[in-house]
C-alpha positions, 0 to 999 in steps of 0.5 A, a space after each residue: 493774643 497769639 501765643 501770648 503775644 499782642 495781635 494786631 487788628 485789621 486796622 493795624 495790618 492796613 498800616 503795615 501794608 506799605 511798610 518796608 523795614 530794615 533793622 540796624 544794630 551797632 554790634 558791641 563785639 564781633 559776636 552778639 548775645 544769643 538772647 538778642 539774636 533769638 529775639 531778632 529772629 523771632 521778631 522778624 518771623 512774627 512781624 511777617 506773620 502779621 503782615 509787616 515786612 522786614 527785609 534786611 538787618 544791618 550791623 557794624 562793629 561798635 568801635 565808637 558808638 556814634 561812629 557806628 550809628 552814623 555809618 548805619 544811618 548814612 547807609 540806610 538813608 538812601 538805600 534801595 531795598 533789593 527785593 522791591 526796588 524801593 527805599 525802605 520806609 522805616 528803620 528799626 534801631 536795636 542795641 545788641 544788649 536787649 531782649 524783647 518779645 516777637 511782637 515789639 515791632 508790630 506793637 510800635 508800628 501800629 502808632 504810625 508816628 515819625 518815631 517811637 521808642 519802647 521803654 527800657 532802663 539803664 542797666 548800670 548806675 542810676 536805673 532810670 528810664 532811657 527817656 528824657 526831658 529837656 532842661 529849662 536852660 539855653 543848652 539844647 543838649 542838656 536833658 535829664 531822665 524821666 523818673 516815672 513813665 505812664 503806660 501810654 504813648 506820649 511825646 518826650 524830648 529824647 529817647 535812646 536808640 536801643 529800641 526805636 522805630 523811625 520813618 527813614 525820612 526822619 534822617 533828612 531832618 538832621 545834617 550829617 554827622 547825625 550823631 555826636 557827643 556834645 556834652 550829651 549822649 549821641 542819642 540825645 544829640 540826634 533827638 535835640 536836632 531832630 526836634 529843632 527841625 520839627 520832629 516829634 519824639 514818642 515813647 510807648 510806656 506800655 511796652 517794656 523790654 529787658 536790658 542784658 547786663 551782668 549778672 542779670 537782665 535789667 527790667 521794670 522790676 529792677 527799676 521799681 526796686 531801685 526806686 524803692 531803695 532810693 526814694 529819699 534820694 530821688 525826691 520829687 519826680 518828673 512824672 510825664 513829659 508831653 509836647 516837649 514840656 515838663 509836667 508834674 514836677 
């Protein structure tokens, strides 16, 4: 541990060696929360200290969220890193209503998979994980949220884009527009089409972050309280989704 944060091993640092990361964020307004700005600055500094290079941060006004994500993806897919002359190897998608520790990027990057999301929860309505399994119908966009997530790396059918690290080439799996509302959220739309093209979507249930809301931050503790308060309503729970399949219902 370094300053209370997770510290990568020599093997992890070897994984980071050839990575060039750009952070992209659809801004909810023309000004982002100070807590989010501080989280990003500390993440960039800690990543560099650990040997993981973050070169640029891209933003766009979130007039409509799928428009913003499409613009960021379109700008990122063939963008040349002006500092190295290479294309970026990875894109870290962040939403500006989150807070996280400086070690989040190095923690996710060590898995060396096509894409992986940290675990966070909806801040309004049903306070459930923003991670999904596909319904057993012919509608590829119909998903429902996991209820319990184990503290491990696992494959799921869809995740949100609030804290998602992906290899840049993953964008080539999906035709433009990458994000649309098709009786589903724009993030599920992308994941469903990427999976159809052979991509694997991962979630690391051992890394949780906070979702900034009013009046407080939605955290794992908020989720646990919500589940206790609604245990009769929730009934049987989807415990794990592995290999895109449903287990433990």
